[in-house]
N, C-alpha and C positions, 0 to 999 in steps of 0.2 A: 503492499499499499503506501510506503513512504517512498520507494523508488518511482511509482506511478505519478504521486503527487508532484516530485520534483520534475519528473519529465513533462507530464501533461499541463499542469497549472504553471510551471516555471516562476515559483516565488522567489522574491528578492531577499525576503526576510522570514524565518521560522522560528517557532519555539514550541515547547510540548510541554504538557503537564500530567502527572499521574496521580491518581488518589494513593493516600499513604494509608498504613494501617493505623488503626485506632479509631476513636469516636471523634465526632465533629461538635461544633458549637449546636448543631441541629438536635443532636443526641442528649445534649443537656438540657434542651428545653422540652424535647419529647423523647423519652426514654425507648419508645418502641419504633422509633424512625428506621425503616429499612428491615425492621424487626422479622419480617416474613421472607426475607431473601435467601436462597439456597446459597451456601457457603460455595464457593468455586474450588475446584479440586487442586490438591496441594501442588502437583504437578504444573498447574499453570502459575502459581505463586514463585515456583523454583525458576521459572525462566525470566522472572522480571530484572534481576542482575544483568543477564544477557542482553536482553532488550535494552536496558539502559547504557550498556556498553556500547552496543552498536549505533544508538542516536549519539553518544559523545563521539564516536569515530566519524560520524557525518557533521560533525561540528556543530551541532544543534542544541541550544542552551535547555536545560531542564528546569522549570519553575514547578514546586511543591512547597507546600507548608502545612505542619501540623494542625489539626483543627479545622482545616478547610478541605473542601471536594475540589477535584480538579477544574470543575465548571466555574466555581467561584475564582480560581486563579484565572482561567482563561477569560472570564468575564471582565476581570479588573485588568488584563492585559491588553483586552479589546478595547476598553473604556480610554486607557491611557494612549493607546495607539492612536485613537481618534484625535488626539490632539496635534499628533504630528501631522505638517502639511502634505497634501497628496499621498497619504498612507490609506490605502483600502484594505480591510481586513475580512479574511474567511477562517470561520471556525470549523475545522473538519471534524465531525462527530457522528455518532449514530443516536446520540441523545437528543431527543425533540424538546426537552426543557430548554436549551439552548436558544429556541426561537424566540425567547424573550429578551435576548440580546440584539436582535437584528434591528439595525439603524439604516441611515443613508451611507454610512461608511463602514458598516459590518455586516456580512453575510455569514449563512451556515450553508456549508455543504455537507449535506446529509449523506452517509455512506449507508444506503440502503440495503445493499448486498455488496458489502467488500467495496471494490471501487468499480466492479463491473455494471452496478445501476447506482447513480448519485443523482440528487436533487438539489439546486440552489435556491436557497430560500432567500429573497429579499422582502421588503415591505409588502408589495403586491401580491406576491406569492402566499405569505402567510395570511394574508386578509382573504385570499381567493381560496385557501383550503379548509381554513378554519371559521372565518366569518368574524374575526376579531384582530386587533392589532396587535404585535409583539408584546406591547407593553401590559397588554390584558392577560398574557398567558398565566402569570401567576394568579389572577383572580379567578380564571377558569379553574385552575387545580384546587382553589380554595372552595368551589363550589361543589366540583364533582370528584375531587380527590384523586389518588395516583395510586392504585393498587401495588405498582411495581415497588414504589417507597413506603408502602405501607402509610399512605396520607389519607386521612378518612374522608375530608369534606364535609359536605352536609349530606346525611343520610336520607337518600331517596331521591336526590338530585343528580340526573344525568346530563351528558355532556349536550344534548340538545336543549334542554331546559336552561342550562348554564350558559349556553351561547346565547338564546333568545334574552335573557336576562342582561347580560353583558351588552348584548348590541342596543338595548333599550335604555339602560341605566348607567353604563359606563365602567363601574367599578363597585367594590364591595360596600364602600362608603354611602353611594348614591343609591344601591339596591335597599339597604337598611334604613337610609333616610325617608324612602318612599315604600316601606313595607306595608302601608296601609292601603297602597295602590294595587298590591297583589292580592287576588282572591284565591279561594280553595285550598286545596291540600298543599300546594305550593308555599303559600303563606306561612301555613304551620309548621311545616319542615324548616323553612329558613329561620323562623324564630326559635325553633327548637334548638338548631344547629349554628346558631351564631357564634359561639365560642370557637367551635369546630372549625368554622369558615375561616375565621381570622388568623387561627392557629397554622391551619393548613395553606394558607397563603404565604404566611412567613416562612413555613418550611419549604414551600415550592420557589420561593424567590431567591434567585442567585445574587448573591452580594458581589459588588463591584468596588470594593474599598479592602479588597485583603494587603495585609501588609507586604506587598512585594513591590520591586521597583522595575519598571520595563524600561531597559536601554535598547534603543533601535540598533546601535551600533554593534551590539554584543549578538544581536539576533541576524544578522547580515548572512546570507548563505554563502559559506566559504568552500574553498577546495578542499573536499573531504579528504580523510586517511585512506586512501584508495588501497594501500597495501595491509593495513590492518583490516580492513572489510574483507578483502579478499581472503585473507588468513582466517577471519571469522567465518565467513561463509564457506570456505573450505571445511573447516573442521565440523561446521554443523551440516555439511554435506547439500548447502544450498547451491547446487552447481548451475542451476537455470538463473539464478540472480547474480552470478558472476558476469555472465553475458548480457543482461540487462544493465548490470552497474557500468560496463565498460561503453554502453551507449548513452551515459547521462551525461548532458553538458549543462556548465553552469548556467544560470539565469541572464537575460540580458538586463541592461542597466537602465531601460525605460519603463520596466514595468516595477510597480511597487505594492507588493501584496504580502500581507503578514498572515501566517498560518500559526 
């Protein structure tokens, strides 16, 4: 995937983030956050040191910090990058939570099926697919929840109802300020689930003020350590990747893209 990104997207700047072991600030607020997740096999965790070794040999800086998820780090880096002149960022991920980070200068390249099927989400694409703006994504999660992260939302409120409410009222605050305008069972569900709605939104919101400092020059795509990479690929018997590695060219200077 990394080789394909470099070859096909031709980024000038790249950075990567990994989730670290241990709990985050979200677990401190809600102890059952992600409690239903099935633990990944130990064989997968054992590969991460080699993955990070490979990333370093590509000359790509790794940003990670305890107490925060990789999404928080990526969101923070993207926001800091937006302050740079002529820098337009792509967040490469399979996590749809990151759609809340989409702006005029930041897009999400969603890896639907590895890199054989990808979708680029800009503001119109998010609106077209979900019927709400990127900034409303946390409010949507606040209402409908997110089973994958064990975020409860409001019991009995599904995506269709949540979307309709947000299209009419904009956000959770306005929904509850106009609760008397909502009739029937939905009114009762919202009234009963108010505390859960706001907690769920906080849990689903990617923070963009993680204490990491984005330095543009450090993220510049460099001439990678080709000999080290070939040695690593040979050791791991990634024979086809060696041929792909030889076909990689450095990005041209007139493109300004951060991953």
